[in-house]
N, C-alpha and C positions, 0 to 999 in steps of 0.2 A: 643536453636533449631531452625533450619529454621523452616518456613511453609512447611507442605507436601500436594501435592495437588492430586487428583484422575483423571486417565484418561484426561490426555492432550493430543492434538492434537500436532504434533512434527514440522508440515507442517512450521511455523514460526521460528523454531530454527534450520533448514539445510538450506543451500544454495542451495541445490540441489533441493528443493521446492517437496520432497517425502512426500506425507501424508501417517502418521504412528502414531500409538497413543503409551504413556508412560502410564504403572499403577499408578506408582508414580513419582512425578515431585517436583524438589526443587530448589530454588536458593541459594547460599552461597553467602555471602556479607562481611565475615571476616575470618579469621581464627579462632576465637572464635567459631564460628558458625560450620566451618566445621570439629572441634573440637567436639564439640556436636552430629555433623551428624554421624561424623565415630565410636562414642563408644554407638550409640544408637540401640535399638533391631531391629526396622524396616531396618536399612541399614546393620544389619548383619546377617537378615534371608531372604532377597533379593536379587535378581542379582543386579549390578549397571554400569549404564553408564556415564561418564563423558563427557560434553559439554563444548565448549566455544564460538565460534562465529558459530559453526557447518560447517566450510567450508571445512573441510577434512574428512567428513564421508559419506557415502552411505548407508540407512538404505532400507534394503530388507524386512522388517517386521515389525511387533507390537513389542514393548518392553516390555518383562513380568518381569517388574522388579522397579530400581527407577532410572531416569534418574536426573542427579544431572550438573546444570547447574554454572559454574563458573564466578561469577557477582562481585568479589573484585576489588574495584577500588581505585586510587587515584595516583599521583607523587609525590615524594618529594624529594628533594635533599639532598643528603649525605654526599656528601663532593663537593669542588671548588676549582680552582685556575684560574690564569690568562688563563690558556691554554684548561683545561677542566673541566668538571662536570661530577659529578656521580650521578646516578639518581635511585630511587627505583618506581617501577612501579607494579601497581595492575595487576593482571594477568588476570582479566576479563576485563580490558581496552581494548578497537577496537586497534589492531594494527597500523592501517593506521591513525586514529584519532592523536594516539601518536606520528608517522612519521611525520606530520602536524604540531603538537605541537612543536617539536624538530625544525624543517623547520622555523619555525615561530621565533623562537628563535636563528636561527643560529647555532644550534648545528650539528655539523656534524658526520657522519658514519653511517647511515642507511638510508641515500636519495635515495638509490639505490634499497631500499628495499619499497618502495611507492607503495600504492595502493594493497599490497598482502591481500587479505581476513583474517579475523580472528582474536583471539585476542592476547595479550601479553603472555598469557602462553603457548600459542600453539607456539610460535617462538623459543622459545628453546628445545621443544619437539622434533619438526620436522627441528631445526638448517635450519630456513628460507633461502632463498636466491635469489636472481638476480642479472643479470648484472653483474656479477664479486665477488660480494661482499655477503658476509654471516653472519646470526646474530652472529655467534662464535666469530667475530673480535670485539665485541664491548661488551659482557656478561662479566661479574668481576663475577658473583655468582647468585644462582637461591635456592630461600627459597623455600620449602616443608613440606606438613604434610603426614607423614606416615600413610598410609590409617588403617593399623592392629592395631596401638599402638595409634594413635593420638599423637604422636612424631615430633615436627617440627624439620626439618634437614636443613641444607644448604650446599648446593653444589658448591664447586670452580669451574671455568671454567674447570679444567682439569679432575676434579670429572665427569662432565659431558660428557665425553668422546664423544664430537662431530665427526661425521663424515658426509658424503654425505647426507643429508635428513635424518640423524639420530643422536639418542643421547641416553645415558644411560635410558633416561624415554622410549625408544620405544624398547630397547633389554634388559638389564640385570633386569632391576628394573621396567618394564613395567606393568601398572596398580597396584603398590604399594606404590606410593607418588602422592600425589594432589600438583600441581604447586601453591602456592599463591602469590608470587612476584618475578621479576625478576629486578636484579640490572645490569646497564650497565654504561659505561662510554665513553664520548663522547667529541669532539673536541668544540671551544668556538671561535677560531679565525682562527690559523695557518691551516686550512684544507690543508695539504700535498699530502693526501692520496686519491683525489679524483679519482674515477675510470670510466675511460668512454672508455675503451678500449674493452669491450664486446657487443655485438648486433649491435645496430644502434642508440647508445648513441650519438656520436661525430655527425654522419650524422642529426641528428635530432636536436643539439643543433645550427648546423650550419644553419640549415635549418630556423631555428627561429631567426636566426640574431645574435646569440651569439658569442663572441670571447672565442675561446676556451683555450686562455693564461688569461682571466679574469672570470674565474668560480665562482660560487655561491652554496650553500648548494641547495637554491630555484631554481635556474636555471637547474641542475642536477635532482630533483623531479619532476619537471614540464616535461622534456623530458621523464623522465621512466614513468609519467603517460599519456604524448599523446602516447608515444609507445604501453602500455598496454592496452589503451582505443583501440587502433586501431587495435590490435590483440586479445585481449580476449572478452568473452561475460560477459555481468554485471549482476551478479547475480541474482540483482534486478529484471531484466527483463527476462534472460533466465537462468535456474536454472542449476548450474553447481559447482562441486566444484574445478576448476582451472584444472592445470595438472592431469590428472587421474592416469600418468605411470611418473615414474622417467625416465631420463635419462640415458642411460645404458652405462658403461663402458667396453671396450674391449682390447685386447692385440694388441701390432701392427701389431702381423700376421694376424689376423682376419681383422685388420681394411685394409691392404695392401690389403688381399683378395677381400674385399668390392670393393675397390678401382678400381681393376680391371674390374670390371663391371660396377660401378657409380663413373667415373672419377670426378665428383663435388660434392661427398659426402660430407656434413659439418661436422667439429670436434671441439672439444677444449680439453685442456687439463686435464686430471682427477687425480686422487690421486694416486700414488706409481706407477708413470710409464704408466697409462692407458689412453686411448683414450676415450673421453664422443663423443658419437652419439647423435644427438638431437632426442629424441624420436619420436616427431611430425613427422621429416621426413619419419624414417621406416616405421611408421604407414600411412603416405602418398603415398610412394613407393607400399603401401601393398595394395593399392587403398581404403582405408576407409576414404580419408578427403571430407566432405560434406555429406556423405551418412547420411539416413535418414529412420526410420523403425516408422510408426506411430509418434507418439510423442516424438520419444528419438532419438539422434543420434550425428553422430561426427561432432564436429563444421566445418563451412566453410571457417574459416581463421587459425585456428589452430587446427591441427589435434590431439594434445594430450589432449585436452579437449572433453570430452563427454557431452552431453547437455540434458536437460529434459525441452521441447518446452509447457509443460502445462501438467500434468495430468498423468505424466511417470510413470511406476512402476520402484522401485529400483532393483526386482530381475531382469527383462529384461534388466536396464544397465548394471547391472553386468555380465549378461549372452551375453551382447554386447562386454563388456571388454573380456573376456575371447575368444570369437570367433576372436577378434583382435590380441589378445598374440598370438594366434595359429596361425594364417598367418604370422606374423610375424618372429616367430620362424621358420616354415617352409621355408620360403622365405631368411632369413638373418641366421640362427642358433644363433640366440640371442633372449632372454628373455627378455619381458619386467615385472617389478614388480612393481604391483600398488602402487603408494604415498597416494592414499586416503583409509580412514579406512571402512571396511566392515561390517556392524553389520546385 
């Protein structure tokens, strides 16, 4: 049974750097501890909130229940051949640290996902993606503990029902499972699937003096890190949770209508024939980019990111998000959906 602490400040456990307290707090370091906790009296009589890296939540108040932080660590080899390697990774591992581990060993497949904050366990839940790559492309299966029974369940890639920033863990079985590990297959040498078509990756690689015909996992990872550092605030310096809203998908008819007024509207292909429009562009066109309100605001370089400059209130940030959502809806008739979980 993991140790349970009382009245813990959650500021160190959320990247928005919002000050809020938890009535109870514990960290799980193994599947056994998870099962013991989920079958305990305190867990079953209190509200509960699960945390990984705290990079995808906005705390608007104190949590009157038990906060459970996933701290299950470890990376092990499941299988390996000349071309591929399959790794099982503890859900509490830091995602970027794991990407760096793979890059150092020249394992390919997740280099475009460098510098994404959060834990490995959050990766399938959100189906994290960046620069033309989504984690679903590498995942084999996800292991989880069913919260109300303590039973271990394995979800295949297909059973995870991945979509754009979505999975079965955010939809059908939301709050029913605790992810304990993720198993992925990566390439070892013949990396034929490098994706440099999205964003400014190719331009960045060229500016760094790299030959686009002689790419490596590390070169792409370094380029992605450079791009993200140039556009996004470091949560260690300015509190934020990355992209606050999802990029919306619209029909071709709506896109053509917008293009009549905004000839240079950026876009990229979405799922099921829809067209994605960058949410940051919509927010910027609505006049919010760089706006500050006391100690919170919209980032000066990436309007999709809401920020806490220090001492910000989570409830005020949520009110700002709703004002942004309202103005984009009024201007473009497009609803921005939050990517961040609001507590």
